[in-house]
C-alpha positions as a Markdown table, in Angstrom:
| # | Residue | x | y | z |
|---|---|---|---|---|
| 1 | Unk | 10.9 | 68.6 | 50.0 |
| 2 | Unk | 14.0 | 67.4 | 49.4 |
| 3 | Unk | 17.0 | 69.5 | 48.5 |
| 4 | Unk | 16.5 | 69.3 | 44.9 |
| 5 | Unk | 12.8 | 70.0 | 45.2 |
| 6 | Unk | 14.0 | 73.1 | 47.2 |
| 7 | Unk | 16.1 | 74.3 | 44.3 |
| 8 | Unk | 13.3 | 73.4 | 41.6 |
| 9 | Unk | 11.0 | 75.5 | 43.6 |
| 10 | Unk | 13.6 | 78.3 | 43.2 |
| 11 | Unk | 14.3 | 77.7 | 39.5 |
| 12 | Unk | 10.9 | 78.2 | 39.1 |
| 13 | Unk | 10.2 | 81.0 | 41.3 |
| 14 | Unk | 13.1 | 83.0 | 40.5 |
| 15 | Unk | 12.8 | 82.7 | 36.6 |
| 16 | Unk | 10.6 | 85.5 | 35.9 |
| 17 | Unk | 12.6 | 87.6 | 38.4 |
| 18 | Unk | 15.8 | 86.8 | 36.6 |
| 19 | Unk | 14.3 | 87.8 | 33.0 |
| 20 | Unk | 13.7 | 91.2 | 34.6 |
| 21 | Unk | 17.1 | 91.5 | 36.0 |
| 22 | Unk | 18.6 | 90.3 | 32.5 |
| 23 | Unk | 16.8 | 92.7 | 30.7 |
| 24 | Unk | 17.5 | 95.8 | 33.1 |
| 25 | Unk | 21.5 | 94.7 | 32.7 |
| 26 | Unk | 21.3 | 94.5 | 29.1 |
| 27 | Unk | 19.7 | 98.1 | 29.4 |
| 28 | Unk | 22.5 | 99.2 | 31.1 |
| 29 | Unk | 24.9 | 97.3 | 28.8 |
| 30 | Unk | 23.4 | 99.1 | 26.1 |
| 31 | Unk | 23.4 | 102.4 | 27.3 |
| 32 | Unk | 27.3 | 102.1 | 27.7 |
| 33 | Unk | 27.6 | 100.7 | 24.4 |
| 34 | Unk | 26.1 | 103.6 | 22.8 |
| 35 | Unk | 28.0 | 106.0 | 25.0 |
| 36 | Unk | 31.1 | 104.2 | 23.6 |
| 37 | Unk | 29.8 | 104.6 | 19.9 |
| 38 | Unk | 29.0 | 108.2 | 21.1 |
| 39 | Unk | 32.8 | 108.8 | 22.1 |
| 40 | Unk | 34.5 | 107.4 | 19.3 |
| 41 | Unk | 32.4 | 109.1 | 16.8 |
| 42 | Unk | 33.7 | 112.6 | 18.7 |
| 43 | Unk | 37.0 | 111.3 | 18.3 |
| 44 | Unk | 36.7 | 110.6 | 14.8 |
| 45 | Unk | 35.4 | 114.0 | 14.5 |
| 46 | Unk | 37.7 | 115.6 | 16.4 |
| 47 | Unk | 40.8 | 113.9 | 13.9 |
| 48 | Unk | 43.3 | 113.6 | 17.2 |
| 49 | Unk | 46.8 | 113.0 | 16.5 |
| 50 | Unk | 47.4 | 109.2 | 15.8 |
| 51 | Unk | 48.9 | 108.4 | 19.4 |
| 52 | Unk | 46.7 | 110.5 | 21.1 |
| 53 | Unk | 43.4 | 109.4 | 19.4 |
| 54 | Unk | 44.8 | 105.5 | 20.8 |
| 55 | Unk | 45.2 | 106.6 | 24.3 |
| 56 | Unk | 41.8 | 108.2 | 24.5 |
| 57 | Unk | 40.3 | 105.0 | 22.9 |
| 58 | Unk | 42.2 | 102.5 | 25.5 |
| 59 | Unk | 40.7 | 104.9 | 28.4 |
| 60 | Unk | 37.5 | 104.7 | 26.9 |
| 61 | Unk | 37.8 | 101.2 | 26.6 |
| 62 | Unk | 38.8 | 100.3 | 30.0 |
| 63 | Unk | 36.1 | 102.5 | 31.3 |
| 64 | Unk | 33.4 | 100.7 | 29.5 |
| 65 | Unk | 34.6 | 97.2 | 30.6 |
| 66 | Unk | 34.8 | 98.5 | 34.6 |
| 67 | Unk | 31.4 | 100.1 | 33.7 |
| 68 | Unk | 30.1 | 96.7 | 32.1 |
| 69 | Unk | 31.5 | 94.5 | 34.8 |
| 70 | Unk | 30.2 | 96.4 | 37.5 |
| 71 | Unk | 26.5 | 96.4 | 36.2 |
| 72 | Unk | 27.0 | 92.5 | 35.8 |
| 73 | Unk | 28.2 | 92.3 | 39.3 |
| 74 | Unk | 25.5 | 94.4 | 41.0 |
| 75 | Unk | 22.8 | 92.6 | 38.4 |
| 76 | Unk | 24.0 | 89.1 | 39.9 |
| 77 | Unk | 24.0 | 90.9 | 43.8 |
| 78 | Unk | 20.7 | 91.6 | 43.1 |
| 79 | Unk | 19.3 | 88.3 | 41.7 |
| 80 | Unk | 21.3 | 86.7 | 44.2 |
| 81 | Unk | 19.5 | 88.5 | 47.3 |
| 82 | Unk | 16.2 | 88.1 | 45.3 |
| 83 | Unk | 16.5 | 84.3 | 45.2 |
| 84 | Unk | 17.7 | 83.8 | 48.9 |
| 85 | Unk | 14.6 | 85.3 | 49.6 |
| 86 | Unk | 12.7 | 83.2 | 47.6 |
| 87 | Unk | 14.4 | 79.9 | 48.9 |
| 88 | Unk | 14.3 | 81.2 | 53.1 |
| 89 | Unk | 10.6 | 82.0 | 52.1 |
| 90 | Unk | 10.3 | 78.9 | 50.6 |
| 91 | Unk | 11.8 | 76.8 | 53.5 |
| 92 | Unk | 8.2 | 75.8 | 54.9 |
| 93 | Unk | 7.8 | 73.3 | 52.1 |
| 94 | Unk | 10.3 | 71.1 | 53.4 |
| 95 | Unk | 8.2 | 70.4 | 56.3 |
| 96 | Unk | 5.4 | 69.0 | 54.2 |
| 97 | Unk | 6.6 | 65.4 | 53.7 |
| 98 | Unk | 8.5 | 62.9 | 56.7 |
| 99 | Unk | 9.0 | 66.3 | 58.5 |
| 100 | Unk | 9.3 | 63.7 | 61.7 |
| 101 | Unk | 11.6 | 61.8 | 60.3 |
| 102 | Unk | 13.8 | 64.9 | 58.9 |
| 103 | Unk | 13.3 | 66.5 | 62.5 |
| 104 | Unk | 15.0 | 62.9 | 63.9 |
| 105 | Unk | 17.8 | 63.3 | 61.7 |
| 106 | Unk | 18.9 | 66.8 | 62.8 |
| 107 | Unk | 18.4 | 65.6 | 66.8 |
| 108 | Unk | 20.5 | 63.0 | 65.2 |
| 109 | Unk | 23.3 | 65.4 | 64.3 |
| 110 | Unk | 24.2 | 67.2 | 67.5 |
| 111 | Unk | 26.9 | 66.8 | 69.6 |
| 112 | Unk | 26.1 | 64.4 | 73.0 |
| 113 | Unk | 25.5 | 67.1 | 76.0 |
| 114 | Unk | 22.8 | 67.5 | 78.4 |
| 115 | Unk | 20.7 | 70.5 | 76.3 |
| 116 | Unk | 18.9 | 72.8 | 78.6 |
| 117 | Unk | 16.8 | 74.7 | 76.4 |
| 118 | Unk | 15.8 | 73.7 | 72.5 |
| 119 | Unk | 14.3 | 76.1 | 70.7 |
| 120 | Unk | 11.8 | 75.4 | 68.2 |
| 121 | Unk | 9.0 | 76.2 | 65.5 |
| 122 | Unk | 5.9 | 76.4 | 68.1 |
| 123 | Unk | 4.0 | 73.4 | 65.9 |
| 124 | Unk | 7.6 | 71.1 | 67.4 |
| 125 | Unk | 7.1 | 71.5 | 70.4 |
| 126 | Unk | 5.4 | 68.4 | 71.1 |
| 127 | Unk | 7.9 | 66.2 | 69.1 |
| 128 | Unk | 11.2 | 68.5 | 70.6 |
| 129 | Unk | 9.7 | 66.6 | 73.8 |
| 130 | Unk | 10.2 | 63.6 | 72.8 |
| 131 | Unk | 13.6 | 64.1 | 71.9 |
| 132 | Unk | 14.5 | 66.1 | 75.1 |
| 133 | Unk | 12.1 | 65.2 | 77.8 |
| 134 | Unk | 14.0 | 67.2 | 80.4 |
| 135 | Unk | 15.1 | 70.1 | 78.4 |
| 136 | Unk | 13.3 | 73.5 | 78.5 |
| 137 | Unk | 11.0 | 73.6 | 75.0 |
| 138 | Unk | 10.7 | 77.0 | 73.7 |
| 139 | Unk | 8.4 | 78.0 | 70.8 |
| 140 | Unk | 10.4 | 80.4 | 68.2 |
| 141 | Unk | 8.2 | 81.3 | 65.2 |
| 142 | Unk | 11.1 | 82.8 | 63.4 |
| 143 | Unk | 12.2 | 79.1 | 63.1 |
| 144 | Unk | 10.7 | 77.5 | 60.6 |
| 145 | Unk | 12.1 | 73.9 | 60.9 |
| 146 | Unk | 14.6 | 72.1 | 63.0 |
| 147 | Unk | 15.9 | 73.3 | 66.4 |
| 148 | Unk | 18.3 | 75.3 | 68.6 |
| 149 | Unk | 19.6 | 73.8 | 71.2 |
| 150 | Unk | 21.7 | 75.2 | 74.2 |
| 151 | Unk | 23.5 | 74.4 | 77.3 |
| 152 | Unk | 22.2 | 75.0 | 81.1 |
| 153 | Unk | 24.7 | 78.8 | 81.1 |
| 154 | Unk | 23.7 | 79.2 | 77.7 |
| 155 | Unk | 27.7 | 79.0 | 76.7 |
| 156 | Unk | 27.4 | 76.5 | 74.5 |
| 157 | Unk | 24.7 | 76.6 | 71.3 |
| 158 | Unk | 24.1 | 74.7 | 68.5 |
| 159 | Unk | 21.9 | 75.9 | 65.4 |
| 160 | Unk | 20.4 | 72.8 | 63.0 |
| 161 | Unk | 17.8 | 74.9 | 61.9 |
| 162 | Unk | 16.4 | 75.0 | 58.2 |
| 163 | Unk | 17.3 | 78.7 | 58.3 |
| 164 | Unk | 20.7 | 77.9 | 59.0 |
| 165 | Unk | 21.3 | 75.0 | 56.7 |
| 166 | Unk | 20.1 | 77.5 | 53.8 |
| 167 | Unk | 22.6 | 80.0 | 55.3 |
| 168 | Unk | 25.5 | 77.8 | 55.2 |
| 169 | Unk | 24.7 | 75.9 | 51.9 |
| 170 | Unk | 23.9 | 79.2 | 49.6 |
| 171 | Unk | 27.7 | 79.5 | 48.9 |
| 172 | Unk | 27.2 | 76.1 | 46.7 |
| 173 | Unk | 23.9 | 76.6 | 45.9 |
| 174 | Unk | 23.9 | 79.9 | 44.1 |
| 175 | Unk | 26.8 | 79.9 | 41.5 |
| 176 | Unk | 24.6 | 76.9 | 39.9 |
| 177 | Unk | 21.2 | 78.4 | 40.2 |
| 178 | Unk | 22.3 | 81.6 | 38.9 |
| 179 | Unk | 24.1 | 80.2 | 35.9 |
| 180 | Unk | 20.8 | 77.8 | 35.2 |
| 181 | Unk | 18.8 | 80.7 | 35.8 |
| 182 | Unk | 20.4 | 83.3 | 33.9 |
| 183 | Unk | 20.4 | 80.6 | 31.0 |
| 184 | Unk | 16.9 | 79.9 | 31.2 |
| 185 | Unk | 16.5 | 83.8 | 30.9 |
| 186 | Unk | 18.5 | 84.4 | 27.7 |
| 187 | Unk | 17.1 | 81.4 | 26.2 |
| 188 | Unk | 13.4 | 82.6 | 26.7 |
| 189 | Unk | 14.3 | 86.4 | 26.1 |
| 190 | Unk | 15.9 | 85.6 | 22.7 |
| 191 | Unk | 13.1 | 83.2 | 21.8 |
């Protein structure tokens, strides 16, 4: 499974969660709008002097805008965290097709060095031994795919695992995912 397929998997798995989060955000925004209308009505009923009323209105709109931004940002943060967890849980799908070739590419990306210790997924111990016959191969179930290599003293370590690659790519992937998912959620919600 390539990056595109992983993104598609995330879109499919996250769409329902997006709809729920979007509805929650809309409900909160609706409550804020209702609060604004209530406060506006209070101002109208009190018949404040014109300038005082305008100042109060400005303050109310400023507070409402701040609250709305906060709701939006916290909703996006919650969604981002959920999507990251779905992505991390989906990394095993990258092992399904031609994984040996993927592993080899990850090995070839390493800087040339005498690697002493190689940590890999338990299922990858034999393939790692082919590339690193002199190294100590260590099974690490926290690694879904790829590898972590260290020199003899442990001073130099290179992490080229699926998890680390997702972590590094996430800031570039997230904006597009959020845009696509919220657009699809809004379309589903209005349909």
